[in-house]
C-alpha positions as CSV (number, residue, x, y, z in Angstrom):
1,X,0.2,0.1,0.0
2,X,2.6,2.5,1.0
3,X,4.9,1.4,-2.0
4,X,8.3,2.4,0.1
5,X,11.0,0.1,1.2
6,X,13.7,0.4,3.5
7,X,15.8,2.4,1.0
8,X,13.7,5.0,-0.3
9,X,11.1,5.6,2.6
10,X,11.8,3.9,5.9
11,X,8.7,1.9,6.4
12,X,8.0,-0.9,8.8
13,X,5.1,-3.4,9.8
14,X,4.5,-5.8,12.3
15,X,1.9,-8.3,13.0
16,X,1.3,-11.2,15.7
17,X,-1.1,-13.3,17.4
18,X,-1.7,-11.9,20.8
19,X,-2.9,-13.9,23.8
20,X,-6.8,-13.5,22.9
21,X,-5.9,-15.2,19.4
22,X,-6.5,-11.8,17.5
23,X,-4.1,-10.2,15.0
24,X,-2.2,-7.1,16.3
25,X,-0.6,-5.1,13.5
26,X,1.5,-2.5,14.3
27,X,3.1,0.4,11.0
28,X,5.5,2.8,11.1
29,X,6.8,5.3,8.6
30,X,10.1,6.6,9.9
31,X,9.5,10.4,8.8
32,X,10.7,13.5,10.8
33,X,7.0,13.0,12.2
34,X,7.4,9.4,13.1
35,X,3.8,8.5,11.7
36,X,2.4,5.1,13.1
37,X,-0.5,3.1,13.7
38,X,-1.9,0.2,14.8
39,X,-4.7,-2.1,14.3
40,X,-6.3,-5.7,16.1
41,X,-8.5,-8.1,14.6
42,X,-9.6,-11.5,14.0
43,X,-6.7,-14.1,12.7
44,X,-8.0,-14.3,9.8
45,X,-6.3,-13.7,6.5
46,X,-8.6,-12.1,4.8
47,X,-9.2,-10.2,7.7
48,X,-5.5,-9.5,8.2
49,X,-5.0,-8.3,4.6
50,X,-7.9,-5.7,5.0
51,X,-5.9,-4.8,8.3
52,X,-3.1,-4.2,6.4
53,X,-4.8,-2.3,3.3
54,X,-6.6,0.3,5.9
55,X,-3.6,1.1,7.9
56,X,-1.7,1.5,5.0
57,X,-4.2,4.1,3.6
58,X,-4.4,6.2,7.2
59,X,-0.4,6.6,7.2
60,X,-0.7,8.0,3.4
61,X,-3.4,10.3,4.5
62,X,-1.4,11.3,7.6
63,X,1.8,12.0,5.9
64,X,1.0,14.3,3.3
65,X,2.2,14.8,-0.2
66,X,5.8,14.4,-1.3
67,X,6.8,11.8,1.5
68,X,6.1,8.7,-0.8
69,X,6.3,10.6,-4.0
70,X,2.8,11.4,-4.3
């Protein structure tokens, strides 16, 4: 969703199963403002893909023009 890498725009994502069996997702853009977001939802593939897309969309909207070449 963010179309970045450690070489262009430092981004990171981490997902794990929590103690309740849910997926916990954290996303980060290492910009001067350090943008981050998190999501929690069912540990089901389709739901996890949606969480990742929504997290990416949120970070894109908060980043503003130019950070990702947009």
